[in-house]
LODRENDREN-274389 format. One record per residue (C-alpha): residue number from 1; x negated, y negated, z negated. Coordinates in nm, 2 decimals. Each point is the difference from the previous one (the first is absolute). Layout:
NUM, X, Y, Z;
...
This chain:
1, 0.00, 0.00, 0.00;
2, -0.14, -0.34, 0.10;
3, 0.12, -0.33, -0.15;
4, 0.23, -0.08, 0.29;
5, 0.18, 0.34, -0.01;
6, 0.02, -0.02, -0.38;
7, 0.17, -0.34, 0.01;
8, 0.27, 0.12, 0.24;
9, 0.07, 0.31, -0.21;
10, 0.05, -0.21, -0.31;
11, 0.24, -0.23, 0.20;
12, 0.19, 0.30, 0.11;
13, 0.03, 0.13, -0.35;
14, 0.13, -0.34, -0.12;
15, 0.25, -0.01, 0.29;
16, 0.13, 0.34, -0.09;
17, 0.05, -0.09, -0.36;
18, 0.19, -0.31, 0.11;
19, 0.23, 0.20, 0.23;
20, 0.07, 0.25, -0.28;
21, 0.11, -0.28, -0.22;
22, 0.21, -0.20, 0.25;
23, 0.11, 0.27, 0.25;
24, 0.01, -0.28, 0.26;
25, -0.03, 0.08, 0.37;
26, -0.25, -0.28, 0.07;
27, -0.22, 0.13, -0.28;
28, 0.02, 0.34, 0.14;
29, -0.11, -0.12, 0.35;
30, -0.29, -0.19, -0.16;
31, -0.10, 0.32, -0.18;
32, 0.01, 0.20, 0.33;
33, -0.22, -0.25, 0.18;
34, -0.26, 0.00, -0.28;
35, 0.03, 0.39, -0.01;
36, -0.08, 0.03, 0.36;
37, -0.28, -0.26, -0.03;
38, -0.14, 0.18, -0.30;
39, 0.00, 0.33, 0.18;
40, -0.19, -0.15, 0.30;
41, -0.25, -0.18, -0.23;
42, -0.08, 0.31, -0.20;
43, -0.05, 0.21, 0.32;
44, -0.23, -0.26, 0.14;
45, -0.19, -0.01, -0.33;
46, -0.04, 0.37, 0.02;
47, -0.13, -0.01, 0.36;
48, -0.25, -0.27, -0.10;
49, -0.12, 0.21, -0.29;
50, -0.04, 0.31, 0.21;
51, -0.19, -0.20, 0.26;
52, -0.23, -0.13, -0.26;
53, -0.07, 0.34, -0.14;
54, -0.07, 0.14, 0.35;
55, -0.23, -0.30, 0.08;
56, -0.21, 0.05, -0.32;
57, 0.00, 0.38, 0.00;
58, -0.38, 0.01, 0.06;
59, -0.08, -0.24, -0.28;
60, 0.27, 0.11, -0.24;
61, 0.09, 0.37, 0.07;
62, 0.13, 0.04, -0.35;
63, 0.30, -0.23, 0.06;
64, 0.08, 0.20, 0.32;
65, 0.00, 0.33, -0.18;
66, 0.20, -0.14, -0.29;
67, 0.27, -0.13, 0.23;
68, 0.01, 0.33, 0.18;
69, 0.04, 0.19, -0.32;
70, 0.28, -0.23, -0.12;
71, 0.19, 0.09, 0.32;
72, -0.06, 0.37, -0.04;
73, 0.30, 0.18, -0.15;
74, -0.19, 0.31, -0.11;
75, -0.23, -0.06, -0.29;
76, -0.26, 0.27, -0.04;
77, -0.18, -0.01, -0.33;
78, -0.21, 0.28, -0.16;
79, 0.18, 0.33, 0.01;
80, -0.03, 0.28, -0.25;
81, -0.37, 0.10, -0.04;
82, -0.13, 0.35, -0.03;
83, -0.35, 0.06, -0.15;
84, -0.15, 0.27, -0.22;
85, 0.33, 0.19, 0.00;
86, 0.19, -0.29, -0.15;
87, 0.27, -0.22, 0.16;
88, 0.01, -0.37, -0.08;
89, 0.35, -0.15, 0.02;
90, 0.02, -0.31, -0.21;
91, -0.20, -0.32, 0.08;
92, -0.22, 0.06, -0.30;
93, -0.08, 0.36, 0.09;
94, -0.08, -0.11, 0.36;
95, -0.24, -0.27, -0.12;
96, -0.17, 0.24, -0.24;
97, -0.03, 0.26, 0.27;
98, -0.15, -0.24, 0.25;
99, -0.23, -0.14, -0.27;
100, -0.12, 0.35, -0.10;
101, -0.06, 0.09, 0.37;
102, -0.19, -0.32, 0.08;
103, -0.22, 0.05, -0.31;
104, -0.06, 0.37, 0.10;
105, -0.13, -0.09, 0.35;
106, -0.23, -0.29, -0.11;
107, -0.37, 0.06, 0.04;
108, -0.18, 0.07, -0.33;
109, -0.34, -0.15, 0.01;
110, -0.30, 0.20, -0.13;
111, -0.14, -0.22, -0.28;
112, -0.27, 0.25, -0.10;
113, -0.19, 0.09, 0.31;
114, -0.05, -0.36, 0.12;
115, -0.26, -0.03, 0.28;
116, -0.31, -0.20, -0.07;
117, -0.04, -0.31, 0.20;
118, -0.33, -0.11, 0.15;
119, -0.17, -0.30, -0.18;
120, -0.02, -0.32, 0.20;
121, -0.20, -0.31, -0.07;
122, 0.23, -0.29, -0.09;
123, -0.14, -0.34, 0.10;
124, 0.29, -0.21, -0.11;
125, 0.26, 0.06, -0.28;
126, 0.36, -0.11, -0.01;
127, -0.01, -0.13, -0.35;
128, 0.32, -0.20, 0.00;
129, 0.32, -0.02, 0.20;
130, 0.29, -0.24, -0.03;
131, 0.32, -0.05, 0.19;
132, 0.05, -0.36, 0.11;
133, 0.33, -0.20, 0.02;
134, -0.05, -0.05, 0.37;
135, -0.02, 0.37, 0.06;
136, 0.32, 0.06, -0.20;
137, 0.19, -0.27, 0.18;
138, -0.09, 0.15, 0.34;
139, 0.10, 0.35, -0.11;
140, 0.34, -0.13, -0.13;
141, 0.07, -0.19, 0.32;
142, -0.07, 0.31, 0.21;
143, 0.25, 0.22, -0.18;
144, 0.27, 0.16, 0.21;
145, 0.34, -0.14, -0.14;
146, 0.18, 0.30, 0.15;
147, -0.17, 0.26, -0.22;
148, 0.17, 0.14, -0.31;
149, -0.07, -0.09, -0.36;
150, -0.20, 0.25, -0.21;
151, 0.07, 0.14, -0.35;
152, -0.04, -0.35, -0.15;
153, 0.29, -0.13, 0.21;
154, -0.19, -0.30, 0.13;
155, 0.08, -0.05, 0.37;
156, -0.28, -0.10, 0.24;
157, 0.22, -0.29, 0.13;
158, -0.01, -0.16, -0.35;
159, -0.38, 0.04, -0.01;
160, -0.04, -0.14, 0.34;
161, 0.23, -0.30, -0.04;
162, -0.13, -0.08, -0.35;
163, -0.37, 0.05, 0.10;
164, -0.11, -0.35, -0.10;
165, 0.15, 0.03, -0.35;
166, -0.11, 0.36, -0.06;
167, -0.36, -0.04, 0.12;
168, -0.16, -0.12, -0.33;
169, 0.16, 0.26, -0.23;
170, -0.04, 0.29, 0.24;
171, -0.37, -0.09, 0.05;
172, -0.05, 0.02, -0.38;
173, 0.19, 0.33, -0.01;
174, -0.21, 0.15, 0.28;
175, -0.33, -0.10, -0.16;
176, 0.09, 0.15, -0.33;
177, -0.04, 0.36, 0.10;
178, -0.33, -0.08, 0.17;
179, -0.14, -0.14, -0.32;
180, 0.14, 0.26, -0.23;
181, -0.02, 0.30, 0.22;
182, 0.36, 0.10, -0.09;
183, 0.28, 0.02, 0.26;
184, 0.35, -0.08, -0.13;
185, 0.22, 0.31, -0.03;
186, 0.28, -0.17, 0.20;
187, -0.23, -0.03, 0.30;
188, -0.03, 0.38, 0.00;
189, 0.37, 0.07, 0.00;
190, 0.19, 0.07, 0.32;
191, 0.35, 0.09, 0.12;
192, -0.03, 0.33, 0.18;
193, 0.27, 0.08, 0.26;
194, 0.02, 0.34, 0.18;
195, 0.02, -0.04, 0.38;
196, 0.14, 0.29, 0.20;
197, -0.24, 0.12, 0.28;
198, 0.15, 0.31, 0.18;
199, 0.12, 0.35, -0.05;
200, 0.23, 0.11, -0.29;
201, 0.12, -0.27, -0.23;
202, 0.00, 0.25, -0.29;
203, -0.38, 0.05, 0.01;
204, -0.20, -0.26, -0.21;
205, -0.29, 0.04, 0.24;
206, 0.20, -0.17, 0.28;
207, 0.00, -0.33, -0.19;
208, -0.30, -0.24, -0.03;
209, -0.03, -0.24, -0.29;
210, 0.00, -0.37, 0.09;
211, -0.16, -0.20, -0.28;
212, 0.11, -0.37, -0.04;
213, -0.22, -0.20, -0.23;
214, 0.03, -0.35, -0.13;
215, -0.08, -0.27, 0.26;
């Protein structure tokens, strides 16, 4: 809905309420004209919206897929899962099954038999490192506003549009882990979503985990 179509729809609603109260023929004709005008305006708004999505499909494919999914009648989520002789039916059981499967297939690194690296002569040391405000500003301004927010709920559009105000506090926050050597726990958190690949939807191995971290 654009502003023009929304204005006409509101006028139509007001005209209909007036006709209900008066039951006058002229009021009914006024309502009919606004009804037809409203229908045309909303259809044109929809055409313009679809045209915009089609034009920006390369730069913003997420909006295209979101619109297509909204028009799809059949919603296919995660079906019942079968693994290790157990069937997961509820959402909690499905999430636990997928979590157990993903953990099971992760590579376990050998921390005992670590290979020995060759010694190299170091001519210059990186003794100190510091993030500058200019670097933070450039990173914020280059954020894609069409991306989703992470576990912290902070959308990249907010970070991008408020880059000037957020530069100083974010610079201090980024420099803190460098000086202390401690990464905040919230930076390690991620929202993991299972994405179906192919094959049977009942097999956990046919899903791949998509990890969404904080921007």
